[in-house]
N, C-alpha and C positions, 0 to 999 in steps of 0.2 A: 242138893238134891240127894235124898237117901235112895240110892239106887236098889239097895236090896230090898226095901219096902215096896218100891214101885215094881221091880221085877217079881216078886212074890205075888203082888195083887193081880198083875196083869197075866202071869203065867197060870196062876190058879184058875182064874176065869177062863182062860183058854184051854186049860186040861179039863176042866168041868164040861165045857162044851165039845170036847174031842176035836178041837180044832189044831191043825199042824201050824208050827211056828218055828221061827229061828231068831237069834240075836243077829243084827247086822249092825252097820256103821262102825264107829270107832272101837267098840267092844270086840266085834267080829275080826277087825283088823289086829287088834291086840292078840286075839288068839293065834293068829298067824305070824306075830312077832313083831307088828308095827304099833308102838304105842304113841298115842297123842291124847291131849286134853279134850274132854267132852262136857257138855252140860246137859245132855239128854240121854234117852235110851230109844234105840231103833229097833224095831222088830219087822221081819217078813211074816205075813200071816196069809193063809189061803183065803181067797176073796170071799168065800161064802160067810165068813166070820164078821164081814164089815158092819153090817146094820147092827147087830147084837153088840158087838165090841164098842162102837160109838155111842150106843145107848147106854151101856154100862159105865163108860167113862164119863160121860155126862152126868149120870147118876151120882157119880163120886164127886162131883164138882169141877171137873175139867171142862174148859171151854175149847170147843172145836174151832180152830182158827183157819183150817184149810180141809177141804174134803173133795176128792174125785173118785172116779171108779178105781183109780189105781194107788192112791195116797190118801192119808189124813195125819193131821198134826193137831195135838192136843196140849194145852197148858193149864196148870192148876194154879190158883192164886196162892196157895201154901208153898213155900220154897222147897220144903222137903219132898212134895209129889211132883214139882217141876214140870218138864216136858216130856212127852213120848211122841214118837213119829211112827207110822206104820206104811209099809209098802204091801199092797195087796196082790197076791200072786194067784193067776187063773190057770185052770186046767187046760191043756195037758201040761203046760210048764210047771205047775205046782208039784205034780207027781215026780217029776225028775228032779226039782230042785230039793225038795225035802227027802227023797231017797238018796241023794249025794251029799247030804249035810253030815256032819260028825258032831258027836256029843263031847262037851267040854264041861268042866266043873267051874261055874262062875258064881261068886257070891254064895256059897253053899248049896248051890242048885245045879244039877245036870241039865244043860241046855244045849240045843242044836246050834251050830254056826254053818254057813254054806261053805262049800268047797271055794278056794281062790277064784277059780274060773267063773263062778257064779257072782262072787263079790265084784270081779272085775266087769261082769255084764251089767250089774246094777249101777256101777260108776258110769259106764259108757252111756247108758240111758240117762243118768243124772246130767251128763255134759250136753247130751242132745236136747234135754228138756230146758236146761239152763245153762246157757253158754258161759255165764259168769263163773262158774264152778269149774271150768275146763282145767286150770292149772292145778288146782288142788286135786282134783280127780284122776289127773294124769300122774301126779306124784304117788298117789296111792297105787295106781295100776302098775306103775313102773316097779315099785316093791314088789307087787303081787307076782309080776313076771320073773322075778328072780328066785321065786321059791322052788325049792327042789320038787321036781316032777309035775310042775305046772304046764298044761297044755296050751303052749303059745298059739297053735292053730285054732283052738277052740275060742281063745280070747280074740284072735285076728277075726274070726267069723262075727263075733258081736260088733266089732268096729265096722265091718263091711256092712251088716244088716242095717246099720244106722248111717250109713254114708259118711264115716268118719276114718276112711283108711288112711288119709294122709296124717292123722294123728298117731295111729298105730305105727306107721313107717317112721315117724320122728322118734317114737319110743324105741323102737328095734335099733335104729342108727345110733341112738344114746347108749343104749346097753352093749352093743358091739364096741363101741369107743372105750367103755369102762372096763 
């Protein structure tokens, strides 16, 4: 996948529409210091962009393989254009989410990435929605909890909100032993 080309295409569309967005997923984790291989680009986008964004991608030849109120996944038959995934963020969460994101330089472009606590929140929700992702997401959250200045109580609240406190307690126990 040509990550730079896809990033430029998506970012230019979102910029022109004056939609707020950030990079999430493996590249956002990389901005926090955790590198891992990935085959796609993941974005968080304000929810009001969804209809226009999906239409734009389909006009470029992407197939929408999944779409709901909160997510969409798209794959292109050309390997260079690959797969892009979107998380749609609704108000009032969107205002808080984007206001606390920070700008990084990624593939020659300035782009926002969420604060670690918000990345953790997205991973908690991913575990709740798809329990088969639990161990992978917990590993990422464990890393995020070790970052300087991370508000563990804020992360704890995300676990509590989704009735996953036992998982948070397991992480804290592991971190206290290490």
